C-alpha positions in Angstrom: -23.1 25.5 3.2 -22.0 23.2 6.2 -19.7 24.5 9.0 -16.4 22.9 7.4 -17.4 24.3 3.8 -17.7 28.1 6.3 -13.9 27.3 7.6 -12.8 26.5 4.2 -14.2 29.8 2.6 -13.0 31.9 5.9 -9.6 30.6 4.7 -10.2 31.9 1.8 -10.6 35.0 3.0 -7.8 35.1 5.4 -5.6 34.2 2.8 -6.6 36.6 0.3 -7.3 33.8 -2.4 -9.5 33.8 -5.1 -10.5 30.1 -6.2 -9.3 27.4 -4.3 -8.6 23.4 -5.6 -9.5 20.5 -3.3 -7.9 17.7 -5.2 -7.5 15.0 -2.3 -10.1 12.0 -2.9 -10.9 11.8 1.2 -10.7 15.7 1.3 -13.7 16.1 -1.0 -15.3 13.7 0.9 -14.5 15.5 4.1 -16.1 18.4 3.3 -18.7 17.4 1.1 -20.0 13.6 1.5 -19.1 12.9 -1.9 -16.0 10.0 -2.5 -15.0 8.8 -5.2 -11.6 7.5 -6.0 -11.3 9.4 -10.1 -7.9 7.3 -10.9 -6.5 9.2 -13.5 -9.6 11.8 -14.3 -8.9 15.3 -12.7 -12.0 16.2 -10.3 -11.8 18.4 -7.6 -13.9 20.6 -5.7 -13.9 24.2 -6.5 -14.3 27.2 -4.2 -14.4 30.6 -6.0 -14.1 33.8 -4.0 -18.0 35.3 -3.9 -19.6 32.1 -5.4 -21.3 28.9 -4.0 -18.7 26.0 -3.9 -18.9 23.3 -6.8 -17.9 19.7 -7.8 -16.2 19.0 -11.3 -16.1 15.3 -11.2 -15.5 12.6 -14.1 -18.9 12.4 -15.8 -19.3 8.9 -14.6 -19.3 10.0 -11.0 -22.2 13.0 -11.7 -25.2 11.2 -10.9 -23.4 9.5 -7.7 -22.3 13.0 -6.8 -25.5 14.3 -7.3 -27.0 12.2 -5.0 -24.7 12.1 -2.3 -23.0 15.7 -2.3 -23.8 18.2 0.3 -22.8 20.9 -2.7 -25.2 21.2 -4.6 -23.7 22.5 -7.9 -22.0 19.7 -9.9 -20.1 20.1 -13.3 -18.5 17.1 -15.4 -16.3 16.5 -17.6 -16.2 13.3 -20.8 -13.3 11.6 -21.4 -12.5 12.5 -24.9 -12.6 16.4 -23.3 -9.8 18.3 -21.8 -11.4 19.1 -18.4 -9.3 21.8 -18.0 -10.9 23.5 -21.2 -14.1 22.6 -19.5 -13.6 24.2 -16.6 -11.9 27.3 -17.1 -15.2 29.1 -18.0 -16.7 28.0 -14.9 -14.0 30.2 -13.0 -14.8 34.0 -13.9 -11.8 36.3 -14.5 -10.0 38.4 -12.1 -7.6 35.2 -10.0 -4.7 36.4 -8.9 -4.1 33.8 -6.1 -5.3 30.1 -5.8 -4.9 27.9 -3.2 -4.0 23.7 -4.1 -3.4 20.8 -2.2 0.9 20.3 -3.2 1.0 17.2 -2.0 -1.7 15.6 -4.1 -1.5 18.0 -6.8 1.1 16.8 -9.5 3.5 18.5 -12.1 1.4 18.6 -15.1 -1.9 19.5 -13.4 -0.5 22.2 -11.4 0.8 23.9 -14.7 -2.9 23.3 -16.6 -4.5 25.4 -13.6 -2.2 27.8 -13.6 -2.8 28.4 -17.5 -6.8 28.5 -17.0 -6.6 29.9 -14.3 -3.8 33.0 -15.0 -2.9 33.1 -11.2 0.1 35.0 -10.4 0.7 33.1 -7.4 -0.5 29.5 -5.7 -0.8 29.2 -2.2 -0.1 25.4 -0.6 -3.4 24.8 1.6 -2.1 22.1 3.8 -0.7 24.1 6.4 -4.2 25.2 6.9 -6.2 21.9 6.2 -4.3 20.3 8.8 -5.6 22.2 11.9 -9.6 21.7 10.9 -8.8 17.8 10.6 -6.9 17.1 13.4 -9.7 17.7 16.0 -12.3 14.9 15.1 -15.8 15.4 16.1 -18.0 13.2 18.1 -19.6 11.6 14.8 -16.1 10.7 13.6 -14.9 9.0 16.5 -17.9 6.7 16.9 -17.1 5.6 13.4 -13.2 5.5 14.4 -14.7 3.0 17.1 -16.7 0.9 14.8 -13.5 0.5 12.4 -11.0 -0.4 15.6 -13.5 -3.2 16.8 -13.8 -4.7 13.7 -10.0 -4.9 12.8 -9.7 -6.2 16.2 -12.9 -8.8 15.8 -10.4 -9.7 12.4 -7.3 -10.5 14.5 -9.5 -12.5 17.4 -11.4 -14.9 14.9 -8.0 -15.5 12.7 -6.3 -16.2 15.7 -7.2 -20.4 15.8 -6.3 -20.6 12.4 -2.8 -19.7 12.6 0.1 -22.9 13.2 3.1 -23.6 12.2 2.8 -24.5 8.5 0.4 -21.8 7.6 1.9 -19.3 5.2 1.9 -15.4 5.5 -0.1 -15.0 2.9 -2.6 -17.8 3.9 -3.2 -15.7 7.2 -3.7 -12.3 5.1 -6.2 -13.8 3.2 -8.5 -15.1 5.9 -7.9 -11.8 7.4 -9.0 -9.8 4.2 -12.1 -12.3 3.5 -13.1 -11.7 7.1 -12.9 -7.8 7.0 -15.9 -7.5 4.1 -17.6 -10.3 5.9 -18.1 -7.6 9.1 -18.8 -5.0 7.5 -15.5 -2.8 6.4 -15.2 -1.3 3.0 -11.6 -3.3 2.9 -8.0 -2.7 4.5 -7.0 0.4 5.6 -3.3 -0.5 4.1 -2.0 -3.3 2.7 -2.6 -6.1 5.5 1.0 -6.8 7.1 1.8 -10.4 8.5 5.6 -11.4 8.9 7.3 -14.3 10.8 10.7 -14.4 12.0 13.2 -12.8 11.0 10.5 -10.9 8.5 8.9 -9.4 11.3 12.1 -7.0 11.8 11.0 -5.4 8.5 8.7 -2.5 9.8 7.6 -2.4 5.8 7.8 -5.9 4.8 5.9 -7.8 2.6 3.9 -11.2 3.4 5.1 -14.1 1.4 4.7 -17.4 0.6 6.3 -19.0 3.4 5.4 -20.7 6.2 5.2 -20.0 10.1 7.7 -21.6 12.1 7.6 -23.1 15.7 9.9 -20.4 18.2 9.6 -17.1 15.8 7.9 -14.0 16.4 4.7 -13.0 14.4 4.0 -9.7 13.6 0.1 -8.4 12.5 -0.2 -5.5 11.6 -3.9 -4.4 9.8 -6.9 -2.2 9.6 -9.8 -1.7 8.0 -12.3 1.6 6.6 -15.8 1.8 8.0 -17.5 4.4 6.3 -14.8 5.9 5.3 -12.7 6.2 8.7 -9.6 4.2 8.8 -8.2 2.0 12.4 -4.3 0.7 12.3 -3.3 -1.7 14.8 -0.7 -3.8 15.5 0.3 -7.1 17.5 3.0 -9.6 17.7 2.4 -12.8 18.8 4.9 -15.7 20.1 4.5 -19.0 17.9 5.5 -21.4 20.5 8.8 -20.7 22.8 10.6 -17.7 21.1 13.7 -17.5 23.8 14.9 -14.9 25.9 16.1 -12.5 24.0 12.8 -12.0 22.1 10.9 -12.1 25.4 13.2 -9.4 26.1 12.7 -7.0 23.0 8.4 -7.5 23.9 8.6 -6.5 27.2 10.8 -3.2 26.1 8.5 -2.4 23.4 5.8 -3.0 25.8 7.2 -0.8 28.3 7.4 1.8 25.7 3.9 1.6 24.4 2.6 2.4 28.2 4.8 5.0 28.5 4.1 6.8 25.5 0.1 6.7 26.1 0.8 7.8 30.1 2.6 10.9 28.4 0.0 12.2 26.4 -2.2 15.2 27.6 -3.3 18.3 26.5 -0.6 21.0 26.1 2.4 18.5 25.2 4.8 18.6 22.4 4.4 15.3 19.9 8.0 15.1 20.3 7.8 14.6 23.9 5.4 11.3 23.4 8.4 10.0 20.6 10.6 10.4 23.6 8.9 9.2 26.2 8.6 6.1 23.8 12.8 6.1 22.9 13.6 6.4 26.2 11.7 3.3 27.4 13.5 1.3 24.7 16.9 3.0 25.2 17.0 2.2 28.8 17.2 -1.4 27.9 19.6 -1.3 25.4 18.2 -1.7 22.0 17.7 2.1 21.3 19.7 1.8 17.8 16.9 -0.6 16.5 14.1 1.7 17.2 14.3 3.5 13.6 11.0 4.5 13.0 8.9 7.4 14.4 6.3 6.6 17.5 3.2 7.0 15.8 0.9 9.0 13.1 -2.5 10.8 13.0 -5.3 9.0 11.7 -8.7 9.4 10.3 -10.2 9.7 7.0 -6.6 8.8 5.5 -4.4 6.1 7.1 -1.7 8.6 7.7 -3.0 12.1 8.3 -1.3 14.9 10.2 0.6 14.7 12.8 3.6 12.5 12.5 5.4 12.3 15.7 8.8 12.0 15.8 11.3 13.8 18.5 11.0 16.5 16.8 7.6 17.4 16.4 7.2 20.5 18.6 3.2 20.7 18.0 0.8 20.6 21.0 -1.6 18.0 21.6 -5.3 18.9 22.2 -8.3 17.4 23.3 -10.1 15.7 20.1 -6.6 14.9 18.2 -6.3 10.6 17.3 -2.9 9.0 16.4 -1.2 5.9 16.8 1.0 4.7 19.6 3.4 2.3 18.0 7.0 2.1 18.9 9.3 -1.3 17.8 12.3 -3.1 18.0 13.7 -4.3 14.7 17.2 -6.4 14.9 18.2 -8.0 11.5 18.3 -11.2 11.8 16.4 -11.8 14.8 12.8 -10.4 14.1 11.0 -7.3 15.6 8.1 -6.5 17.6 6.1 -3.6 17.3 2.8 -3.0 19.4 0.3 -0.5 18.0 -2.5 1.1 19.9 -5.5 4.0 19.0 -5.8 6.7 21.1 -8.0 9.8 21.2 -6.3 12.9 23.5 -9.1 14.2 26.1 -9.7 16.8 28.1 -7.8 15.6 30.9 -5.6 12.6 29.6 -5.8 10.0 27.1 -8.3 7.3 26.1 -6.9 3.9 24.7 -9.2 3.1 21.6 -8.1 -0.3 21.0 -8.7 -2.8 23.5 -7.3 -6.0 22.0 -4.6 -7.5 25.0 -1.3 -6.3 24.8 0.6 -9.1 27.1 2.3 -11.5 25.3 0.4 -14.1 23.9 1.4 -17.4 22.3 -0.2 -19.1 19.4 0.2 -22.4 17.4 
């Protein structure tokens, strides 16, 4: 049993759980080394108190799970079977408390698991699992750095192709082609390329509108490499963007630098958000900083922690997250500068290396 699995069984003991169901595919990968997207089919890592863990997978994943999983016991179900009826006799009896991932278990599956276990109580595992994942191992950091290097190379090689007349979706297509060519499994989220006023939409959707001279161009992208994500944003000037947009850019850059400078073990995540927000508010743009300042990432593009002003949890060495303050002005546009950082024993290491000074393209 690997170290991570030992911690999971210690959690069962500490919380007096009779069984735990890990159902998020990325979390199953974290504990076992096996990853698959089961789509609508039920899949779980099952840990029964006093017994060895087992994987319960759709039959089409059985061979792969047996080949790569660190859990040796694999059970499977066919499409024509009710998976819960197959699972029930594998659990044994006497289950009073079961652990689940509330955020990743829909109501139908929750009721099915309660029925086959006869459990009297379900306990959310997420508050206990988050601390396990938030501190990255040396091996995880190496992989994350590879993912960061990949997306930075994608952006670097795509920039020379960007000029007025090229569309947002043209750029997205070029970037996602390069991701695969450079060894990524694919984008870690929908690649975001937003020009002009659309750059002021924090979650805008790229379209067929052409890039124009005098606009801001925001590129937010990341990749998965060996299961781990990267996430970087840079905002560029297409020609001369004018005084106001330059002021906005400088305000966001200072917020980014102030936030990173505040990173060290023992401070709160909320203080990082406050450092970024103060830098932007002091320049008169506080009302346009409408997002949180960052988020954790790793096996998923969004993991604990959420970096907002109310988060009083403390930073610790080995935590990895984004620093991404932004200004989003309707009718004008937006600027976001996003770095990936890791908390060190004495402060912070910035993992992203792509230049942050305002770059004019086209």
